C-alpha positions in Angstrom: 136.3 65.0 132.7 138.5 64.7 129.7 139.6 61.5 128.0 143.1 60.3 128.8 146.2 61.7 127.1 146.4 60.3 123.6 142.8 59.2 123.5 141.1 59.7 120.2 137.3 59.5 120.5 135.6 57.6 117.7 132.8 59.4 115.8 129.3 58.0 116.3 128.8 54.6 114.6 132.5 54.4 113.7 133.8 51.9 116.2 133.1 48.8 114.0 134.8 50.5 111.1 137.7 51.5 113.2 138.1 47.9 114.5 138.1 46.6 111.0 140.4 49.3 109.6 142.9 48.5 112.4 142.4 44.8 111.8 142.0 44.6 115.5 139.6 41.6 115.3 142.1 39.6 113.2 144.9 40.7 115.5 143.1 39.6 118.6 142.3 36.2 117.0 145.9 35.8 115.8 147.5 36.3 119.2 146.8 33.4 121.6 146.1 34.6 125.1 147.8 33.0 128.0 145.3 30.7 129.7 145.8 32.4 133.1 144.8 35.8 131.6 142.0 34.9 129.3 138.7 36.2 130.6 140.4 38.4 133.3 142.0 41.3 131.4 140.1 44.4 130.4 140.6 47.8 128.7 138.7 51.0 128.1 138.1 52.9 124.9 137.0 56.5 124.8 134.3 57.0 122.1 131.8 59.7 121.1 128.2 58.7 120.9 128.1 55.8 123.3 124.5 54.9 122.5 125.1 55.1 118.8 128.2 52.9 119.1 126.2 50.4 121.1 123.5 50.2 118.4 126.2 49.8 115.7 127.8 46.9 117.5 124.6 45.1 118.4 124.4 43.1 115.1 128.0 41.9 115.6 127.0 39.8 118.7 129.9 41.0 120.8 128.1 43.0 123.4 128.7 42.1 127.0 125.3 40.6 128.2 125.6 42.3 131.7 126.9 45.7 130.6 124.3 47.7 128.6 124.9 51.5 128.2 124.5 53.2 131.6 125.6 56.3 133.4 128.2 55.7 136.0 128.6 57.7 139.3 132.1 58.8 138.2 130.9 60.8 135.2 130.9 58.5 132.2 128.3 56.7 130.2 129.6 53.3 129.1 128.9 49.8 127.9 131.1 46.8 127.3 131.9 44.3 124.5 133.7 41.0 124.8 136.9 40.2 122.8 137.4 36.7 121.4 138.8 35.5 124.7 135.8 36.9 126.6 137.8 39.8 128.1 135.6 42.9 128.6 136.4 46.1 126.6 134.6 49.1 128.0 133.5 51.8 125.6 132.9 55.1 127.5 132.1 58.7 126.9 132.7 61.4 129.5 129.6 63.4 130.5 
């Protein structure tokens, strides 16, 4: 399985830096979510080194409590984080 068209995998341990460089955290906090969508939307981010990314994000306190790294039946290893509105963001690596 290949990552989707236009996907740019992050190097191991780089996801927190990429989020900061892109000011994604500030952007997500600056854009108010519609109340009917908050907590229901999701997205997926292709990364390299899922387990390393998970370890790098642990100190930030944004890991989804019910989505630790695990192998999925459809060929990915993934975990999830929560954005400021508690929407899940899945970080995955194709196996």
